[in-house]
N, CA, C and O atoms as a printed pandas DataFrame, in Angstrom:
     atom_number atom_name residue_name chain_id  residue_number  x_coord  y_coord  z_coord
0              1         N          MET        A               1    0.849   -1.208    0.072
1              2        CA          MET        A               1   -0.029   -0.001   -0.043
2              3         C          MET        A               1    0.893    1.198    0.009
3              4         O          MET        A               1    0.770    2.033   -0.887
4              5         N          GLY        A               2    1.783    1.379    0.934
5              6        CA          GLY        A               2    2.568    2.496    1.197
6              7         C          GLY        A               2    2.122    3.631    1.920
7              8         O          GLY        A               2    0.938    3.687    2.252
8              9         N          PHE        A               3    3.023    4.674    2.251
9             10        CA          PHE        A               3    2.701    5.677    3.001
10            11         C          PHE        A               3    1.763    6.594    2.444
11            12         O          PHE        A               3    2.048    7.115    1.365
12            13         N          SER        A               4    0.622    6.892    3.044
13            14        CA          SER        A               4   -0.270    7.710    2.401
14            15         C          SER        A               4   -0.450    9.046    3.041
15            16         O          SER        A               4   -1.387    9.757    2.679
16            17         N          GLY        A               5    0.434    9.462    4.026
17            18        CA          GLY        A               5    0.483   10.801    4.535
18            19         C          GLY        A               5   -0.438   10.699    5.904
19            20         O          GLY        A               5   -1.116    9.721    6.217
20            21         N          PHE        A               6   -0.320   11.825    6.583
21            22        CA          PHE        A               6   -1.074   12.041    7.734
22            23         C          PHE        A               6   -2.279   12.907    7.639
23            24         O          PHE        A               6   -2.253   13.847    6.846
24            25         N          THR        A               7   -3.260   12.703    8.315
25            26        CA          THR        A               7   -4.479   13.795    8.225
26            27         C          THR        A               7   -4.650   14.548    9.650
27            28         O          THR        A               7   -3.982   14.300   10.654
28            29         N          GLN        A               8   -5.522   15.372    9.555
29            30        CA          GLN        A               8   -5.784   16.231   10.976
30            31         C          GLN        A               8   -6.134   15.288   11.880
31            32         O          GLN        A               8   -5.682   15.426   13.017
32            33         N          ALA        A               9   -6.992   14.149   11.594
33            34        CA          ALA        A               9   -7.365   13.232   12.699
34            35         C          ALA        A               9   -6.320   12.484   13.243
35            36         O          ALA        A               9   -6.379   12.066   14.400
36            37         N          ASP        A              10   -5.407   12.287   12.539
37            38        CA          ASP        A              10   -4.365   11.600   13.249
38            39         C          ASP        A              10   -3.554   12.336   14.286
39            40         O          ASP        A              10   -2.903   11.800   15.184
40            41         N          PHE        A              11   -3.650   13.408   14.095
41            42        CA          PHE        A              11   -2.846   14.352   15.090
42            43         C          PHE        A              11   -3.851   14.612   16.367
43            44         O          PHE        A              11   -3.408   14.768   17.504
44            45         N          THR        A              12   -5.243   14.641   16.055
45            46        CA          THR        A              12   -6.120   14.707   17.245
46            47         C          THR        A              12   -6.141   13.385   18.017
47            48         O          THR        A              12   -6.651   13.406   19.137
48            49         N          ALA        A              13   -5.674   12.306   17.573
49            50        CA          ALA        A              13   -5.574   11.193   18.445
50            51         C          ALA        A              13   -4.652   11.383   19.477
51            52         O          ALA        A              13   -4.628   10.510   20.344
52            53         N          PHE        A              14   -3.865   12.358   19.581
53            54        CA          PHE        A              14   -2.856   12.800   20.583
54            55         C          PHE        A              14   -2.886   14.125   21.521
55            56         O          PHE        A              14   -1.987   14.688   22.145
56            57         N          GLU        A              15   -4.350   14.420   21.369
57            58        CA          GLU        A              15   -4.698   15.550   22.300
58            59         C          GLU        A              15   -4.639   15.182   23.807
59            60         O          GLU        A              15   -4.835   14.070   24.298
60            61         N          GLU        A              16   -4.364   16.205   24.368
61            62        CA          GLU        A              16   -4.041   16.071   25.862
62            63         C          GLU        A              16   -5.234   15.268   26.632
63            64         O          GLU        A              16   -4.931   14.539   27.576
64            65         N          SER        A              17   -6.551   15.404   26.234
65            66        CA          SER        A              17   -7.568   14.765   26.876
66            67         C          SER        A              17   -7.422   13.270   26.536
67            68         O          SER        A              17   -7.929   12.479   27.331
68            69         N          LYS        A              18   -6.868   12.848   25.585
69            70        CA          LYS        A              18   -6.764   11.478   25.263
70            71         C          LYS        A              18   -5.413   10.546   25.708
71            72         O          LYS        A              18   -5.284    9.339   25.506
72            73         N          TRP        A              19   -4.513   11.392   26.327
73            74        CA          TRP        A              19   -3.407   10.736   26.708
74            75         C          TRP        A              19   -3.449    9.586   27.511
75            76         O          TRP        A              19   -2.750    8.618   27.214
76            77         N          SER        A              20   -4.246    9.573   28.574
77            78        CA          SER        A              20   -4.342    8.405   29.560
78            79         C          SER        A              20   -5.499    7.390   29.180
79            80         O          SER        A              20   -5.680    6.374   29.852
80            81         N          SER        A              21   -6.170    7.664   28.222
81            82        CA          SER        A              21   -7.397    6.850   27.941
82            83         C          SER        A              21   -7.208    5.538   26.965
83            84         O          SER        A              21   -6.703    5.671   25.850
84            85         N          ASN        A              22   -7.576    4.474   27.378
85            86        CA          ASN        A              22   -7.406    3.210   26.513
86            87         C          ASN        A              22   -8.500    3.121   25.504
87            88         O          ASN        A              22   -8.481    2.235   24.650
88            89         N          ALA        A              23   -9.601    4.145   25.584
89            90        CA          ALA        A              23  -10.554    4.241   24.663
90            91         C          ALA        A              23   -9.994    4.817   23.362
91            92         O          ALA        A              23  -10.652    4.701   22.329
92            93         N          PHE        A              24   -9.014    5.326   23.366
93            94        CA          PHE        A              24   -8.277    5.860   22.097
94            95         C          PHE        A              24   -7.222    5.117   21.521
95            96         O          PHE        A              24   -6.530    5.532   20.592
96            97         N          ASN        A              25   -7.092    3.951   22.106
97            98        CA          ASN        A              25   -6.011    3.049   21.443
98            99         C          ASN        A              25   -6.130    2.777   19.949
99           100         O          ASN        A              25   -5.135    2.817   19.225
100          101         N          ARG        A              26   -7.330    2.504   19.494
101          102        CA          ARG        A              26   -7.544    2.286   18.259
102          103         C          ARG        A              26   -7.256    3.392   17.215
103          104         O          ARG        A              26   -6.881    3.091   16.082
104          105         N          GLU        A              27   -7.439    4.707   17.615
105          106        CA          GLU        A              27   -7.055    5.814   16.733
106          107         C          GLU        A              27   -5.535    5.788   16.842
107          108         O          GLU        A              27   -4.886    5.941   15.807
108          109         N          ARG        A              28   -5.056    5.648   17.735
109          110        CA          ARG        A              28   -3.474    5.863   17.955
110          111         C          ARG        A              28   -2.932    4.631   17.119
111          112         O          ARG        A              28   -2.066    4.877   16.279
112          113         N          LEU        A              29   -3.339    3.412   17.266
113          114        CA          LEU        A              29   -2.878    2.343   16.536
114          115         C          LEU        A              29   -2.968    2.555   15.026
115          116         O          LEU        A              29   -2.063    2.104   14.323
116          117         N          GLU        A              30   -4.153    3.312   14.390
117          118        CA          GLU        A              30   -4.119    3.679   12.999
118          119         C          GLU        A              30   -3.033    4.503   12.619
119          120         O          GLU        A              30   -2.553    4.451   11.486
120          121         N          VAL        A              31   -2.571    5.352   13.613
121          122        CA          VAL        A              31   -1.657    6.390   13.190
122          123         C          VAL        A              31   -0.242    5.645   13.181
123          124         O          VAL        A              31    0.635    5.910   12.358
124          125         N          LYS        A              32   -0.108    4.603   14.271
125          126        CA          LYS        A              32    0.990    3.875   14.218
126          127         C          LYS        A              32    1.317    2.987   13.034
127          128         O          LYS        A              32    2.489    2.821   12.699
128          129         N          LEU        A              33    0.243    2.374   12.348
129          130        CA          LEU        A              33    0.315    1.758   11.268
130          131         C          LEU        A              33    0.741    2.713   10.059
131          132         O          LEU        A              33    1.543    2.361    9.193
132          133         N          LYS        A              34    0.163    3.864   10.095
133          134        CA          LYS        A              34    0.747    4.678    8.917
134          135         C          LYS        A              34    2.265    4.892    9.185
135          136         O          LYS        A              34    3.121    4.665    8.330
136          137         N          LEU        A              35    2.561    5.394   10.567
137          138        CA          LEU        A              35    4.194    5.604   10.762
138          139         C          LEU        A              35    4.957    4.466   10.442
139          140         O          LEU        A              35    6.062    4.564    9.909
140          141         N          SER        A              36    4.405    3.336   10.751
141          142        CA          SER        A              36    5.308    2.028   10.500
142          143         C          SER        A              36    5.625    1.819    8.846
143          144         O          SER        A              36    6.653    1.324    8.385
144          145         N          GLU        A              37    4.461    2.329    8.079
145          146        CA          GLU        A              37    4.560    2.290    6.584
146          147         C          GLU        A              37    5.686    3.252    6.291
147          148         O          GLU        A              37    6.630    2.819    5.630
148          149         N          LEU        A              38    5.698    4.488    6.699
149          150        CA          LEU        A              38    6.625    5.471    6.692
150          151         C          LEU        A              38    8.049    4.807    6.820
151          152         O          LEU        A              38    8.947    4.900    5.983
152          153         N          GLY        A              39    8.098    4.154    7.952
153          154        CA          GLY        A              39    9.533    3.674    8.401
154          155         C          GLY        A              39    9.854    2.430    7.293
155          156         O          GLY        A              39   11.014    2.194    6.955
156          157         N          ARG        A              40    8.827    1.743    6.822
157          158        CA          ARG        A              40    9.399    0.688    5.899
158          159         C          ARG        A              40    9.683    1.336    4.590
159          160         O          ARG        A              40   10.363    0.696    3.788
160          161         N          GLU        A              41    9.252    2.525    4.265
161          162        CA          GLU        A              41    9.641    3.042    3.035
162          163         C          GLU        A              41   11.058    3.768    3.325
163          164         O          GLU        A              41   11.906    3.825    2.434
164          165         N          LEU        A              42   11.254    4.256    4.459
165          166        CA          LEU        A              42   12.818    4.787    4.607
166          167         C          LEU        A              42   13.784    3.814    4.924
167          168         O          LEU        A              42   14.963    4.093    4.709
168          169         N          ALA        A              43   13.436    2.539    5.476
169          170        CA          ALA        A              43   14.428    1.700    5.989
170          171         C          ALA        A              43   15.416    1.233    4.857
171          172         O          ALA        A              43   16.622    1.217    5.102
172          173         N          PRO        A              44   14.903    0.822    3.528
173          174        CA          PRO        A              44   15.828    0.262    2.584
174          175         C          PRO        A              44   17.194    1.194    2.356
175          176         O          PRO        A              44   18.356    0.789    2.344
176          177         N          GLY        A              45   16.724    2.535    2.184
177          178        CA          GLY        A              45   17.690    3.618    2.065
178          179         C          GLY        A              45   18.577    3.768    3.103
179          180         O          GLY        A              45   19.780    3.872    2.865
180          181         N          LEU        A              46   18.146    3.794    4.225
181          182        CA          LEU        A              46   18.797    4.005    5.547
182          183         C          LEU        A              46   19.749    2.969    5.731
183          184         O          LEU        A              46   20.923    3.218    6.006
184          185         N          PHE        A              47   19.208    1.572    5.564
185          186        CA          PHE        A              47   19.950    0.390    5.921
186          187         C          PHE        A              47   21.234    0.242    4.989
187          188         O          PHE        A              47   22.334   -0.168    5.361
188          189         N          SER        A              48   20.848    0.694    3.577
189          190        CA          SER        A              48   21.964    0.635    2.750
190          191         C          SER        A              48   23.234    1.533    3.080
191          192         O          SER        A              48   24.378    1.249    2.725
192          193         N          LYS        A              49   22.916    2.512    3.715
193          194        CA          LYS        A              49   24.017    3.474    4.054
194          195         C          LYS        A              49   24.483    3.090    5.519
195          196         O          LYS        A              49   25.661    3.317    5.794
196          197         N          LEU        A              50   23.670    2.535    6.473
197          198        CA          LEU        A              50   23.867    2.237    7.808
198          199         C          LEU        A              50   23.480    0.827    8.049
199          200         O          LEU        A              50   22.395    0.672    8.609
200          201         N          PRO        A              51   24.139   -0.200    7.742
201          202        CA          PRO        A              51   23.807   -1.563    7.931
202          203         C          PRO        A              51   23.692   -1.864    9.438
203          204         O          PRO        A              51   24.043   -1.069   10.310
204          205         N          GLU        A              52   23.160   -3.105    9.670
205          206        CA          GLU        A              52   23.105   -3.460   11.026
206          207         C          GLU        A              52   22.211   -2.377   11.901
207          208         O          GLU        A              52   22.520   -1.907   12.996
208          209         N          GLN        A              53   21.213   -2.150   11.251
209          210        CA          GLN        A              53   19.978   -1.402   11.988
210          211         C          GLN        A              53   18.751   -2.047   12.131
211          212         O          GLN        A              53   18.561   -2.989   11.361
212          213         N          GLU        A              54   17.787   -1.747   13.002
213          214        CA          GLU        A              54   16.614   -2.317   13.206
214          215         C          GLU        A              54   15.572   -0.984   13.286
215          216         O          GLU        A              54   16.009    0.096   13.684
216          217         N          MET        A              55   14.383   -1.120   12.942
217          218        CA          MET        A              55   13.314   -0.088   13.115
218          219         C          MET        A              55   12.612   -0.454   14.434
219          220         O          MET        A              55   12.372   -1.608   14.788
220          221         N          GLY        A              56   12.319    0.637   15.105
221          222        CA          GLY        A              56   11.345    0.490   16.283
222          223         C          GLY        A              56   10.389    1.725   16.314
223          224         O          GLY        A              56   10.456    2.708   15.576
224          225         N          MET        A              57    9.525    1.497   17.266
225          226        CA          MET        A              57    8.382    2.566   17.507
226          227         C          MET        A              57    8.035    2.460   18.904
227          228         O          MET        A              57    8.165    1.416   19.543
228          229         N          THR        A              58    7.574    3.588   19.397
229          230        CA          THR        A              58    7.171    3.617   20.841
230          231         C          THR        A              58    5.645    3.155   20.985
231          232         O          THR        A              58    4.883    3.157   20.018
232          233         N          GLU        A              59    5.309    2.805   22.118
233          234        CA          GLU        A              59    3.902    2.119   22.433
234          235         C          GLU        A              59    2.991    3.149   22.041
235          236         O          GLU        A              59    3.277    4.346   22.023
236          237         N          GLU        A              60    1.822    2.626   21.710
237          238        CA          GLU        A              60    0.551    3.460   21.402
238          239         C          GLU        A              60   -0.500    3.357   22.498
239          240         O          GLU        A              60   -1.462    4.117   22.617
240          241         N          ARG        A              61   -0.232    2.431   23.205
241          242        CA          ARG        A              61   -1.298    2.188   24.521
242          243         C          ARG        A              61   -0.468    2.573   25.796
243          244         O          ARG        A              61    0.691    2.237   26.039
244          245         N          PRO        A              62   -1.421    3.458   26.666
245          246        CA          PRO        A              62   -0.992    3.851   27.930
246          247         C          PRO        A              62   -0.307    2.564   28.780
247          248         O          PRO        A              62   -0.907    1.489   28.783
248          249         N          SER        A              63    0.840    2.696   29.428
249          250        CA          SER        A              63    1.435    1.674   30.147
250          251         C          SER        A              63    2.395    2.284   31.136
251          252         O          SER        A              63    2.623    3.494   31.166
252          253         N          ILE        A              64    3.035    1.266   32.070
253          254        CA          ILE        A              64    3.705    1.891   33.025
254          255         C          ILE        A              64    5.039    2.507   32.287
255          256         O          ILE        A              64    5.619    3.472   32.785
256          257         N          PHE        A              65    5.438    1.961   31.206
257          258        CA          PHE        A              65    6.556    2.235   30.423
258          259         C          PHE        A              65    6.330    3.818   29.857
259          260         O          PHE        A              65    7.326    4.464   29.531
260          261         N          ASN        A              66    5.348    4.251   29.783
261          262        CA          ASN        A              66    5.167    5.567   29.297
262          263         C          ASN        A              66    4.308    6.484   30.278
263          264         O          ASN        A              66    3.606    7.405   29.861
264          265         N          GLN        A              67    4.419    6.181   31.471
265          266        CA          GLN        A              67    3.852    6.759   32.566
266          267         C          GLN        A              67    2.397    6.821   32.485
267          268         O          GLN        A              67    1.791    7.704   33.092
268          269         N          HIS        A              68    1.723    5.847   31.699
269          270        CA          HIS        A              68    0.446    5.623   31.547
270          271         C          HIS        A              68   -0.287    6.762   30.874
271          272         O          HIS        A              68   -1.408    7.143   31.211
272          273         N          LYS        A              69    0.507    7.321   29.803
273          274        CA          LYS        A              69    0.016    8.287   28.924
274          275         C          LYS        A              69    0.670    8.297   27.541
275          276         O          LYS        A              69    1.878    8.075   27.459
276          277         N          VAL        A              70   -0.094    8.554   26.403
277          278        CA          VAL        A              70    0.539    8.554   25.100
278          279         C          VAL        A              70    0.429    9.947   24.436
279          280         O          VAL        A              70   -0.642   10.220   23.893
280          281         N          ASP        A              71    1.346   10.778   24.426
281          282        CA          ASP        A              71    1.203   11.974   24.043
282          283         C          ASP        A              71    1.771   12.135   22.497
283          284         O          ASP        A              71    1.494   13.107   21.794
284          285         N          SER        A              72    2.584   11.067   22.088
285          286        CA          SER        A              72    3.012   11.101   20.773
286          287         C          SER        A              72    3.553    9.717   20.393
287          288         O          SER        A              72    3.661    8.819   21.229
288          289         N          LEU        A              73    3.869    9.585   19.182
289          290        CA          LEU        A              73    4.540    8.306   18.720
290          291         C          LEU        A              73    5.860    8.670   18.109
291          292         O          LEU        A              73    6.067    9.779   17.617
292          293         N          ALA        A              74    6.843    7.600   18.158
293          294        CA          ALA        A              74    8.160    8.024   17.736
294          295         C          ALA        A              74    8.493    6.865   16.744
295          296         O          ALA        A              74    8.083    5.742   17.038
296          297         N          LEU        A              75    9.155    7.033   15.668
297          298        CA          LEU        A              75    9.678    5.977   15.003
298          299         C          LEU        A              75   11.146    6.205   15.142
299          300         O          LEU        A              75   11.586    7.355   15.117
300          301         N          PHE        A              76   11.964    5.121   15.293
301          302        CA          PHE        A              76   13.381    5.117   15.387
302          303         C          PHE        A              76   14.072    4.060   14.974
303          304         O          PHE        A              76   13.597    2.928   15.063
304          305         N          PHE        A              77   15.328    4.309   14.450
305          306        CA          PHE        A              77   16.265    3.221   14.033
306          307         C          PHE        A              77   17.439    3.314   14.849
307          308         O          PHE        A              77   18.090    4.327   15.106
308          309         N          ILE        A              78   17.672    1.892   15.301
309          310        CA          ILE        A              78   18.846    1.835   16.347
310          311         C          ILE        A              78   19.742    0.632   15.688
311          312         O          ILE        A              78   19.404   -0.021   14.700
312          313         N          ARG        A              79   20.891    0.479   16.397
313          314        CA          ARG        A              79   21.718   -0.778   16.032
314          315         C          ARG        A              79   20.947   -1.939   16.374
315          316         O          ARG        A              79   20.181   -1.908   17.338
316          317         N          ASP        A              80   21.112   -3.121   15.546
317          318        CA          ASP        A              80   20.519   -4.233   15.904
318          319         C          ASP        A              80   21.197   -4.925   17.094
319          320         O          ASP        A              80   22.305   -4.552   17.480
320          321         N          ALA        A              81   20.545   -5.912   17.662
321          322        CA          ALA        A              81   21.013   -6.528   18.983
322          323         C          ALA        A              81   22.267   -7.152   18.871
323          324         O          ALA        A              81   22.928   -7.194   19.909
324          325         N          GLU        A              82   22.733   -7.630   17.891
325          326        CA          GLU        A              82   24.079   -8.157   17.721
326          327         C          GLU        A              82   25.149   -7.042   17.863
327          328         O          GLU        A              82   26.091   -7.117   18.652
328          329         N          SER        A              83   24.904   -5.946   16.979
329          330        CA          SER        A              83   25.843   -4.839   17.097
330          331         C          SER        A              83   25.829   -4.112   18.358
331          332         O          SER        A              83   26.845   -3.526   18.733
332          333         N          ARG        A              84   24.651   -4.103   19.108
333          334        CA          ARG        A              84   24.721   -3.555   20.465
334          335         C          ARG        A              84   25.493   -4.497   21.414
335          336         O          ARG        A              84   26.155   -4.021   22.336
336          337         N          ARG        A              85   25.421   -5.747   21.213
337          338        CA          ARG        A              85   26.184   -6.617   22.177
338          339         C          ARG        A              85   27.623   -6.466   21.733
339          340         O          ARG        A              85   28.399   -6.486   22.688
340          341         N          HIS        A              86   28.144   -6.333   20.654
341          342        CA          HIS        A              86   29.545   -6.311   20.319
342          343         C          HIS        A              86   29.942   -4.863   20.747
343          344         O          HIS        A              86   31.094   -4.741   21.165
344          345         N          LEU        A              87   29.145   -3.732   20.702
345          346        CA          LEU        A              87   29.630   -2.548   21.152
346          347         C          LEU        A              87   29.914   -2.505   22.671
347          348         O          LEU        A              87   30.927   -2.070   23.218
348          349         N          PHE        A              88   28.893   -3.005   23.199
349          350        CA          PHE        A              88   28.932   -3.058   24.803
350          351         C          PHE        A              88   30.139   -3.878   25.261
351          352         O          PHE        A              88   30.748   -3.511   26.265
352          353         N          THR        A              89   30.523   -4.971   24.583
353          354        CA          THR        A              89   31.696   -5.677   24.819
354          355         C          THR        A              89   32.927   -4.728   24.712
355          356         O          THR        A              89   33.706   -4.411   25.611
356          357         N          GLN        A              90   32.923   -4.366   23.472
357          358        CA          GLN        A              90   34.180   -3.547   23.005
358          359         C          GLN        A              90   34.345   -2.257   23.966
359          360         O          GLN        A              90   35.487   -1.890   24.243
360          361         N          GLU        A              91   33.342   -1.634   24.426
361          362        CA          GLU        A              91   33.334   -0.505   25.373
362          363         C          GLU        A              91   33.731   -0.942   26.770
363          364         O          GLU        A              91   34.607   -0.333   27.385
364          365         N          ARG        A              92   33.100   -1.985   27.276
365          366        CA          ARG        A              92   33.431   -2.527   28.534
366          367         C          ARG        A              92   34.822   -3.047   28.586
367          368         O          ARG        A              92   35.352   -2.869   29.683
368          369         N          LEU        A              93   35.576   -3.661   27.668
369          370        CA          LEU        A              93   36.866   -4.095   27.567
370          371         C          LEU        A              93   37.699   -2.951   27.411
371          372         O          LEU        A              93   38.707   -2.964   28.116
372          373         N          GLY        A              94   37.547   -2.014   26.706
373          374        CA          GLY        A              94   38.160   -0.883   26.697
374          375         C          GLY        A              94   38.366   -0.115   27.835
375          376         O          GLY        A              94   39.445    0.443   28.036
376          377         N          ARG        A              95   37.210   -0.020   28.769
377          378        CA          ARG        A              95   37.259    0.628   29.940
378          379         C          ARG        A              95   38.173   -0.193   31.007
379          380         O          ARG        A              95   38.925    0.418   31.765
380          381         N          LEU        A              96   38.085   -1.388   31.021
381          382        CA          LEU        A              96   38.832   -2.441   31.742
382          383         C          LEU        A              96   40.290   -2.156   31.280
383          384         O          LEU        A              96   41.140   -2.112   32.169
384          385         N          ALA        A              97   40.636   -1.979   30.134
385          386        CA          ALA        A              97   42.034   -1.934   29.762
386          387         C          ALA        A              97   42.717   -0.542   30.171
387          388         O          ALA        A              97   43.924   -0.378   30.347
388          389         N          LYS        A              98   41.790    0.353   30.278
389          390        CA          LYS        A              98   42.297    1.883   30.758
390          391         C          LYS        A              98   42.589    1.757   32.259
391          392         O          LYS        A              98   43.479    2.401   32.814
392          393         N          CYS        A              99   41.711    0.811   32.932
393          394        CA          CYS        A              99   42.054    0.777   34.388
394          395         C          CYS        A              99   43.239   -0.064   34.533
395          396         O          CYS        A              99   43.855    0.142   35.579
396          397         N          GLY        A             100   43.695   -0.911   33.799
397          398        CA          GLY        A             100   44.674   -1.896   33.841
398          399         C          GLY        A             100   45.213   -2.205   35.073
399          400         O          GLY        A             100   44.504   -2.843   35.850
400          401         N          PRO        A             101   46.671   -1.779   35.513
401          402        CA          PRO        A             101   47.193   -2.326   36.768
402          403         C          PRO        A             101   46.338   -1.674   38.075
403          404         O          PRO        A             101   46.560   -2.161   39.184
404          405         N          SER        A             102   45.451   -0.676   37.956
405          406        CA          SER        A             102   44.920   -0.360   39.205
406          407         C          SER        A             102   43.767   -1.096   39.650
407          408         O          SER        A             102   43.212   -0.803   40.709
408          409         N          LEU        A             103   43.280   -2.249   38.740
409          410        CA          LEU        A             103   42.519   -3.210   39.358
410          411         C          LEU        A             103   43.143   -4.423   39.655
411          412         O          LEU        A             103   44.122   -4.799   39.011
412          413         N          PRO        A             104   42.621   -5.127   40.654
413          414        CA          PRO        A             104   43.089   -6.384   41.104
414          415         C          PRO        A             104   42.957   -7.433   39.783
415          416         O          PRO        A             104   41.996   -7.343   39.019
416          417         N          ARG        A             105   43.844   -8.269   39.627
417          418        CA          ARG        A             105   43.985   -9.205   38.602
418          419         C          ARG        A             105   42.619  -10.052   38.417
419          420         O          ARG        A             105   42.000  -10.169   37.360
420          421         N          ALA        A             106   42.261  -10.647   39.733
421          422        CA          ALA        A             106   41.014  -11.423   39.748
422          423         C          ALA        A             106   39.819  -10.697   39.156
423          424         O          ALA        A             106   39.071  -11.295   38.384
424          425         N          PHE        A             107   39.594   -9.310   39.523
425          426        CA          PHE        A             107   38.751   -8.613   39.149
426          427         C          PHE        A             107   38.603   -8.344   37.646
427          428         O          PHE        A             107   37.556   -8.443   37.007
428          429         N          ARG        A             108   39.746   -8.008   37.204
429          430        CA          ARG        A             108   39.837   -7.771   35.670
430          431         C          ARG        A             108   39.319   -9.076   34.948
431          432         O          ARG        A             108   38.480   -9.046   34.048
432          433         N          ALA        A             109   39.885  -10.181   35.418
433          434        CA          ALA        A             109   39.571  -11.615   34.707
434          435         C          ALA        A             109   38.088  -11.823   34.979
435          436         O          ALA        A             109   37.490  -12.299   34.014
436          437         N          ARG        A             110   37.411  -11.603   35.970
437          438        CA          ARG        A             110   35.999  -11.749   36.046
438          439         C          ARG        A             110   35.222  -10.749   35.235
439          440         O          ARG        A             110   34.230  -11.190   34.656
440          441         N          GLU        A             111   35.479   -9.613   35.113
441          442        CA          GLU        A             111   34.893   -8.615   34.385
442          443         C          GLU        A             111   35.028   -8.930   32.873
443          444         O          GLU        A             111   34.043   -8.692   32.175
444          445         N          ILE        A             112   36.079   -9.411   32.323
445          446        CA          ILE        A             112   36.273   -9.916   30.962
446          447         C          ILE        A             112   35.459  -11.037   30.752
447          448         O          ILE        A             112   34.876  -11.124   29.671
448          449         N          HIS        A             113   35.298  -12.043   31.733
449          450        CA          HIS        A             113   34.656  -13.252   31.581
450          451         C          HIS        A             113   33.246  -13.014   31.491
451          452         O          HIS        A             113   32.608  -13.616   30.627
452          453         N          GLU        A             114   32.660  -12.196   32.288
453          454        CA          GLU        A             114   31.182  -11.933   32.306
454          455         C          GLU        A             114   30.786  -11.015   30.854
455          456         O          GLU        A             114   29.681  -11.034   30.312
456          457         N          SER        A             115   31.859  -10.306   30.440
457          458        CA          SER        A             115   31.467   -9.693   29.113
458          459         C          SER        A             115   31.448  -10.765   27.902
459          460         O          SER        A             115   30.671  -10.765   26.948
460          461         N          VAL        A             116   32.365  -11.566   28.140
461          462        CA          VAL        A             116   32.403  -12.609   27.016
462          463         C          VAL        A             116   31.241  -13.637   27.110
463          464         O          VAL        A             116   30.782  -14.159   26.094
464          465         N          GLY        A             117   30.797  -13.899   28.299
465          466        CA          GLY        A             117   29.667  -14.817   28.592
466          467         C          GLY        A             117   28.430  -14.060   28.269
467          468         O          GLY        A             117   27.507  -14.795   27.916
468          469         N          ARG        A             118   28.176  -12.860   28.293
469          470        CA          ARG        A             118   26.988  -12.035   27.692
470          471         C          ARG        A             118   26.913  -12.325   26.249
471          472         O          ARG        A             118   25.907  -12.731   25.667
472          473         N          ILE        A             119   28.133  -12.066   25.688
473          474        CA          ILE        A             119   28.197  -12.161   24.069
474          475         C          ILE        A             119   27.687  -13.525   23.748
475          476         O          ILE        A             119   26.868  -13.652   22.839
476          477         N          ALA        A             120   28.140  -14.628   24.476
477          478        CA          ALA        A             120   27.858  -16.168   24.205
478          479         C          ALA        A             120   26.577  -16.313   24.520
479          480         O          ALA        A             120   26.113  -17.360   24.068
480          481         N          GLY        A             121   25.728  -15.578   25.202
481          482        CA          GLY        A             121   24.503  -15.905   25.712
482          483         C          GLY        A             121   24.432  -16.826   27.110
483          484         O          GLY        A             121   23.468  -17.539   27.388
484          485         N          VAL        A             122   25.566  -16.689   27.894
485          486        CA          VAL        A             122   25.658  -17.365   29.247
486          487         C          VAL        A             122   25.808  -16.471   30.134
487          488         O          VAL        A             122   26.761  -15.698   30.033
488          489         N          ASP        A             123   25.026  -16.382   31.059
489          490        CA          ASP        A             123   25.055  -15.678   32.339
490          491         C          ASP        A             123   25.804  -16.168   33.468
491          492         O          ASP        A             123   25.802  -15.544   34.529
């Protein structure tokens, strides 16, 4: 189908009087579907320039994660899970290397082991 644009009704779904009400979940879901279409159209061009990305969107229903209100929706692109794990390990190992001799040997070994274990999916 493709992205058809937004209408004024799409914006009224986020009026302050509707933020906390589940009665307007359907309205917000319709906007989320449109925003998702826009994201799917943008993704191929973005992913060709910035590989290892994934698309995400904020929640359209009031929940504890959004303080029980929905005043907007957001479309975002972030590094995929594997890239985030890799960056986390590199950053953590880099911090340990900077600390170097100031940390006890057993502590450094445990920290490196924990980082490698997380990458392997073992806690």
